[in-house]
N, C-alpha and C positions, 0 to 999 in steps of 0.2 A: 488800592493794591492791585486792581485789575491791569492798568497800563504798565505798572512796574513788573508784574509777573509776565506779561506778554513780551516786554523788552528783554527780560532775563532769558526767556525761552528762545527768543530770536538770537541773542548773542551766544547762547550755548549751542544752538544749531549752527551758527556761523563758525564757531570754534571747531566743532566736529568736522564740518566740511573742509576747513583749512587744514586740519590734521590729516584727513584722508587724502587731500590733494598733495600734501608734502610727501606722504608715504608713497603714493603712486609716482610722483616725480622722481623720488629717490630710486625706486625700482626701475623706472625707465632709464635713468642715467646709468645705473649699474649694468643693465642689460646691454645698452649701446656701447659702453666702455668695454665689456667682455667681447662683444662682436668685433669691434675695431682692433682689439688686441689680438684676437685670433686671425684676422685678416692680415695684420702686420707680421705675424709670426710665420705665415706661410708664403711670404712674398717671394722666396727663392725655391719654392717647391716646383718640381717638374710636373707638367700637366700631361694628361693623356694625349692631347693634341701634339705636344712637343715630342713625346715618345714615338707617336706614329710618324711625325715628320722625320725624326731621326732614322727610323727603320726604312722609310721611303728614300731618304738621302743615301743610305748605305747601298740600297738596291740600285738606284739610278746612277750614282757616281762611281760605282765600283770600289768603294771603300770597304775595308774589312773591319775597322774599328772607328767609332765616333762617339761624341758626347753631346747630349742635349743640355747645353749650358752656354751662357754668354762667355766671351773671352775672359772677362773679369767682372765680378759682382761685389757690391758692398754688403757686408754682413755686420750686424751688431753682435757684441759679445752675448753669448747665451741663446742666440737665435737658432732655430731649428729649420732645416730645409732638406731638399734632396735634388739630385740630378740623375740622369739616366745614361748609362754606358751601353752603347750599341755594339754588338758583335755579330758579324756575318760569317757563316760557314760557307766558304766558297766551294767546298767539295760537294758535288751533286750526288755522289754515290754513297756517302756514309755520314752518320751522326758522329759529332766530335765533342769531347769535353775540353773546354778552354779554362785556363787558370788565370785569375786576376790578382794583380798586386797594385795597390795605389800607394804612392809614396811621395814625400816632399821632394821636389826637384830643384827649387830655387826660392830665395827670399828677396823681397824688394821693399820699396817705400821706406818707412821708418826702420825696417830691419835690414836694409841694404848693408852688406859687409858682414853680416852675422853668418857664421858657418852653418850650413844646412844640418850638419850632424848634431848641432846643439839643440835643434828643435824637432828632429825627426820622430823621436819616440813620443814626445808630447802631442804633436799634431796627428799622429796615427790614431790616437784615442778619440779624435774628433769625428772619425769616419766609421761608418758601418757599411759593409758591403759583402756580397757573396764571394767567397774565395774561388768559386768555380761555377761555370754555367754549361749546361749541356745544350748544344744547338743542333737541331735536326738538319739533315742533309739539305744544302742549298737555301736554308732559312736564316733568319736573324732573330736575336732576342735583345730586349732592353733590360739590362740589369740595373737595379736601383742602388744609388750611393747615398746613404743618409749622412747628413753633415750637421754637427752641432759644436761650434767653438765654445769653450767654457767662458764664464764671466771673467776669468783671469787671463784670457788670451791677450797677448801683446798686440798693439796696433801695428799694422804693416801689411804687406802683400805676401801671400803664401801661394806659390805655384806648385800644383800637384800634377803628377803624371799617372795615368791609369794604363799600366802595361798588361797586355794580354798575351799569354803563351800557350803553346800546344802541349807542354809538359812542365813538370815542376823541377827545379825551383824557378819561379818567375820573379827574379829579383830586380831586373831592369831591362832596358832596351838592348843591352849587350848580351843578354841571355841567348844561348844557342837555340832555344825553342821559341824565340820571340815571334809573335804573329802580327802585332800592331799595337799602337798606343794612341792616346788622346790626352790633351792637357786641359786643365781648368784652373782658374786663379780666384782666390778669395781675398778681398781687402777688408781687413778687420778695422772697423771704425768704432769710436767710443759710444 
């Protein structure tokens, strides 16, 4: 019975070690999967470096309004991200309040030919942004635009315009109080 008992203890120890190894491997895979999912989810987030570059660009190039975003980016349905809208107060003598309106300007790709008015209300819910920014005299601010297209978003290209005005209403670039604008586009892919 001695050798049989030793073999039984050895195989029981081996089984315990294998079970512990499987548990640790499962935990490691879950952790790595969560990490890569988080990295993918923030692929379109504006970084502090991009915000600083935007503010420097506004100062160096004499622009009043700009955006820290590529011309067009691919977004998956349900993906969350953000861009920065830069506003420069050119008045060196007084602080100003600027009003922001971001709206759908055009549709393209799979949505080409679709009237903008049919999607305007829907896509407005994709965006979160401050309706106004106070900018100190001669300074600039970077206002964050949060973006989250729903999982039901149609594939296609959505061109947005961020209009900045010195008074309300700030409905579009034909507003009498128009100060400047910038555009960005999202291509919704599956």
